[in-house]
VOGU-3710 file (C-alpha; in Angstrom, 3 decimals, decimal comma):
1> mrkiiglsvl> -15,166/-33,640/6,934  -14,817/-30,199/5,329  -17,361/-28,740/7,770  -15,516/-30,249/10,747  -12,194/-28,775/9,603  -13,798/-25,387/9,005  -15,364/-25,417/12,475  -12,021/-26,335/14,042  -10,326/-23,438/12,311  -13,029/-21,030/13,478
11> vlsfilfsng> -12,803/-22,278/17,097  -9,017/-22,003/17,026  -9,273/-18,485/15,656  -11,714/-17,487/18,407  -9,447/-18,871/21,132  -6,385/-17,159/19,777  -7,893/-13,745/19,038  -10,434/-13,166/21,813  -10,527/-12,997/25,605  -7,466/-10,849/25,920
21> gfaqelipsg> -6,219/-11,733/22,448  -5,761/-9,640/19,332  -9,330/-8,419/18,973  -9,171/-6,782/22,406  -5,822/-5,061/21,866  -6,596/-2,571/19,145  -4,195/0,327/19,590  -2,604/2,853/17,225  0,277/1,426/15,228  3,908/2,378/15,427
31> kkeinlannk> 3,604/3,014/11,729  6,196/4,349/9,338  5,332/6,472/6,336  7,042/5,443/3,124  7,656/8,263/0,658  7,889/7,204/-2,976  8,410/10,721/-4,268  11,188/9,616/-6,596  8,734/7,455/-8,528  7,360/9,204/-11,588
41> dskiynlkmk> 4,111/7,316/-11,154  2,698/4,777/-8,731  2,342/1,288/-10,202  -1,000/0,980/-8,438  -2,727/2,968/-11,173  -1,560/0,528/-13,841  -3,449/-2,377/-12,323  -6,761/-3,956/-13,218  -8,381/-6,388/-10,777  -11,621/-8,332/-10,749
51> slegeyidfn> -14,428/-7,400/-8,359  -16,631/-9,856/-6,452  -19,158/-9,352/-9,244  -16,605/-10,542/-11,803  -15,967/-7,178/-13,472  -12,457/-5,859/-14,027  -11,822/-2,534/-12,329  -9,147/-0,217/-13,683  -7,217/1,338/-10,806  -6,585/4,389/-12,927
61> kyrgkviliv> -10,033/5,512/-11,717  -8,559/5,956/-8,235  -6,097/8,660/-9,219  -6,495/11,626/-6,923  -8,177/9,506/-4,251  -6,851/8,398/-0,878  -6,929/4,590/-1,003  -7,224/2,232/1,970  -6,377/-1,333/0,945  -7,254/-4,245/3,257
71> ntaskcgftp> -6,938/-8,022/2,977  -10,071/-9,449/4,560  -11,550/-12,681/5,895  -14,988/-13,727/7,159  -13,981/-16,106/9,956  -11,201/-14,171/11,661  -10,979/-12,577/15,099  -10,478/-9,294/13,267  -13,547/-9,704/11,041  -15,520/-7,134/13,089
81> qyaaleelnk> -13,171/-4,520/11,645  -15,515/-4,585/8,653  -17,868/-2,422/10,737  -15,219/0,214/11,432  -14,116/0,198/7,805  -17,686/0,791/6,674  -17,982/3,677/9,138  -14,866/5,256/7,650  -16,257/4,696/4,180  -19,498/6,485/4,977
91> kysekglvil> -17,717/9,324/6,773  -14,972/10,081/4,261  -15,952/8,695/0,845  -17,366/12,028/-0,317  -14,122/13,695/0,742  -12,040/11,388/-1,427  -11,431/8,156/0,526  -11,757/4,851/-1,314  -11,665/1,559/0,597  -10,763/-1,607/-1,297
101> gfpcnqflgq> -11,254/-5,036/0,297  -9,413/-8,142/-0,905  -10,590/-11,463/0,571  -7,765/-13,923/1,206  -7,798/-17,520/2,443  -4,093/-17,852/3,265  -4,380/-17,430/7,034  -5,764/-20,597/8,674  -8,325/-20,887/5,883  -10,433/-18,094/7,360
111> epgeneeike> -11,985/-17,048/4,033  -13,242/-20,339/2,556  -16,309/-18,965/0,750  -16,862/-18,288/-2,930  -17,376/-14,761/-4,232  -21,152/-14,762/-3,835  -20,908/-16,102/-0,282  -18,364/-13,438/0,647  -20,528/-10,699/-0,808  -23,612/-11,937/1,030
121> fctanygvsf> -21,703/-12,212/4,326  -20,264/-8,694/4,096  -23,605/-7,145/3,155  -25,780/-9,031/5,620  -23,502/-8,733/8,643  -21,758/-5,389/8,187  -23,601/-3,517/5,460  -20,386/-3,230/3,475  -20,790/-0,790/0,599  -17,147/-0,183/-0,265
131> qmfekievng> -15,529/-1,985/-3,188  -14,775/-5,659/-2,614  -12,682/-7,733/-4,993  -12,464/-11,424/-5,743  -10,376/-13,643/-3,494  -6,624/-13,359/-4,028  -3,348/-14,453/-2,497  -1,228/-11,834/-0,779  1,881/-13,897/-0,028  4,052/-16,364/-1,891
141> eeaaplyqyl> 4,708/-16,924/-5,564  1,039/-16,466/-6,477  0,650/-13,171/-4,626  -1,336/-10,596/-6,589  0,849/-7,928/-8,257  -0,841/-5,300/-6,072  0,446/-6,956/-2,930  3,855/-7,609/-4,400  4,088/-3,866/-4,924  2,655/-2,851/-1,548
151> kkaapfqgfd> 5,016/-5,097/0,412  8,013/-3,578/-1,318  6,691/-0,033/-1,082  5,757/-0,271/2,605  7,853/-2,960/4,330  6,937/-4,646/7,593  8,037/-2,431/10,495  7,094/-4,692/13,389  3,905/-5,202/15,363  2,219/-2,406/17,245
161> ndktgqrlae> 2,610/-4,179/20,592  4,824/-6,997/21,825  2,017/-9,162/23,182  0,151/-9,188/19,881  3,318/-9,821/17,918  4,361/-12,702/20,125  1,017/-14,464/19,798  0,887/-13,964/16,066  4,470/-15,135/15,625  3,633/-18,339/17,509
171> ilkkyspefl> 0,677/-19,025/15,229  2,646/-18,320/12,073  5,590/-20,409/13,222  3,254/-23,379/13,630  1,022/-22,982/10,583  2,734/-20,664/8,065  6,384/-20,134/9,015  7,145/-18,698/5,584  4,957/-15,683/6,387  7,230/-14,741/9,282
181> egdeikwnft> 9,992/-13,872/6,863  10,674/-10,357/5,630  7,814/-8,117/4,532  5,138/-10,747/3,981  1,597/-9,966/5,098  1,358/-11,377/8,605  -2,416/-11,795/8,964  -5,891/-10,776/7,814  -6,806/-7,094/7,944  -3,358/-5,680/7,309
191> kflvsrdgkk> -4,034/-2,178/6,008  -2,230/0,093/3,535  -3,126/3,776/3,295  -2,109/5,369/-0,003  -1,896/9,128/-0,619  -3,764/10,909/-3,412  -0,736/10,837/-5,716  0,146/7,244/-4,803  3,613/8,231/-3,633  3,151/7,914/0,115
201> ivrfessvdp> 2,085/4,644/1,706  1,533/3,813/5,370  1,230/0,205/6,538  -0,877/-0,730/9,572  -0,759/-4,250/10,968  -3,835/-6,368/11,664  -4,472/-5,376/15,280  -4,798/-1,672/14,469  -8,399/-0,515/14,820  -9,371/1,259/11,589
211> ksmendiraf> -10,925/4,047/13,673  -7,517/4,843/15,158  -6,339/5,649/11,623  -8,618/8,661/11,221  -5,901/11,258/11,827  -3,771/9,673/9,113  -6,726/9,510/6,748  -7,619/13,144/7,346  -4,007/14,188/6,824  -3,935/12,436/3,431
221> le> -7,295/13,921/2,465  -6,157/17,496/3,086
//
């Protein structure tokens, strides 16, 4: 029964996000930069989170780095964004970019695997070498403190095109209406770009191709 449900979710995801759906509509976001200059220090650097390997990572190590934070899933129409993220990682890691992936199963159950399965999937299919963390929740009462902070620091500014937003809103209204409210994460592969000092954050919604973010990344790396 579990396999049948999982297959149904995957088929539904494919129908919704392909053939003219989200995965084909990757365009630059109408993003808004959030300046947290009044903060003495970003709360991000106070966090410790567990990696896929089960080791706690102190975010203080990311001071002075440009951080790209992404909630991921293995069975989503946006899953191929792993490839673009890995390209960015290889191109800019030596210049100071750090990419952090956080698997999440809150969106149509599209990340059902355990840590080892997720790691194997990312490595085998996309050669992911950037830091991946254990599965977390990004919305609701059990949302990880990191995402509680990010959602407040960089609120939802709308979708990057009306067609994408309308489709996604229909899905959320049917399956997770609570995620439609306020600044909640709307889907897998929402991206947050954090400046070197942690005081500027830009939010990109799921349909934004990571490659289209290069100008923003370069600007933060300068």
